[in-house]
C-alpha positions in Angstrom: 116.4 113.4 113.9 114.2 110.6 112.6 115.4 107.1 113.6 114.8 104.5 110.9 116.8 101.6 112.3 119.7 101.1 114.7 122.2 102.4 112.0 120.1 104.5 109.7 118.6 107.9 110.7 117.4 111.0 108.7 118.8 114.4 109.7 116.3 117.3 110.3 117.6 119.3 107.3 116.6 116.4 104.9 113.0 116.6 105.8 111.1 119.7 104.7 108.0 120.3 106.9 105.5 123.2 106.0 102.3 124.1 107.9 99.2 124.5 105.6 95.5 124.9 106.2 93.5 121.8 106.6 90.9 120.8 104.1 87.2 119.9 105.1 84.6 121.5 107.3 85.4 123.1 110.5 84.5 125.8 112.9 85.5 129.5 113.1 89.3 128.5 113.3 89.4 126.6 110.0 90.3 129.6 108.0 92.9 131.0 110.2 95.0 128.3 111.7 97.4 126.2 109.6 97.2 122.8 111.4 97.9 120.3 108.5 101.5 119.4 107.8 103.1 119.0 104.3 106.2 116.8 104.4 108.6 116.7 101.6 111.6 114.3 101.5 114.1 114.1 98.5 115.2 110.5 98.2 118.1 111.2 95.8 119.7 114.1 97.9 119.2 112.2 101.2 121.9 110.6 103.3 120.2 107.1 103.1 122.3 104.1 102.1 122.2 103.3 98.4 120.1 100.1 99.0 117.4 102.2 100.6 117.3 104.8 97.7 117.2 102.0 95.1 114.2 100.3 96.9 112.4 103.5 97.6 112.7 104.8 94.0 111.6 101.3 92.7 108.4 101.5 94.8 105.2 102.0 93.0 103.7 104.4 95.6 101.5 107.3 94.8 103.3 109.4 97.4 106.6 109.1 95.5 106.9 111.6 92.5 108.7 110.9 89.3 111.5 113.2 90.6 112.1 110.9 93.6 110.4 113.2 96.2 108.1 111.7 98.9 105.2 114.0 99.7 103.0 113.3 102.6 100.1 115.4 103.8 99.0 114.8 107.3 95.8 116.5 108.4 93.9 113.9 110.5 94.6 115.7 113.9 93.4 119.1 115.3 96.9 120.1 116.4 100.0 120.8 114.3 102.3 118.8 116.6 100.3 115.6 116.3 100.0 116.0 112.4 103.8 116.5 112.4 104.3 113.3 114.4 101.9 111.4 112.2 103.8 112.6 109.0 107.1 111.6 110.4 105.6 108.3 111.5 104.2 107.8 108.0 107.5 108.5 106.4 109.3 106.0 108.6 106.8 103.3 107.8 107.2 103.8 104.1 111.1 103.5 104.3 110.8 100.4 106.4 108.1 99.0 104.2 110.3 99.5 101.1 113.1 97.5 102.8 111.1 94.4 103.7 111.4 91.7 101.3 108.2 90.1 100.0 108.0 86.3 100.4 107.9 84.6 97.0 104.5 82.8 96.3 104.7 79.1 95.7 101.8 77.9 93.6 99.9 75.1 95.4 97.5 72.4 94.2 94.3 71.4 96.0 94.3 68.1 97.8 92.7 65.0 96.3 90.2 64.9 99.2 89.2 68.6 98.7 88.7 68.0 95.0 86.7 64.9 95.8 84.5 66.8 98.3 83.8 69.6 95.9 82.8 67.1 93.0 80.4 65.2 95.5 78.7 68.4 96.6 78.3 69.5 92.9 76.7 66.1 92.2 74.4 66.3 95.2 73.2 69.9 94.1 72.6 68.6 90.6 70.4 65.8 91.8 68.5 68.2 94.1 67.9 70.6 91.3 66.8 67.8 89.0 64.1 66.7 91.5 62.7 70.1 91.6 62.0 70.2 87.9 58.6 69.6 86.3 57.8 66.0 85.9 57.6 64.8 82.3 55.2 62.1 81.3 
């Protein structure tokens, strides 16, 4: 069971874990040991509350397919257990991240002092560059 929050959790039957061979270079055991974990989680068939489902399906994440299936591949560690923990942790972070509300950005104006400082430095650079020019007779 994966605990998302105090009142929301995912049952083991909802998360499909399968072991696959890791990619990349390795030693003698790379072609015979399946250490990577392929996690599949169907959002529409899950027991998540409706608000969670809506937010996850509205998320523009490359790990979420058009069918509403979250696919996570964990292969950073050498052992299958650590990769399994990593995949479950990433799933939990994705669900929690979908529920956080982004703060609305308020457009701001630069202060009068900062505008004045910017214009004076521009004028100073202009005079410095003019003094470097060739003298005209």
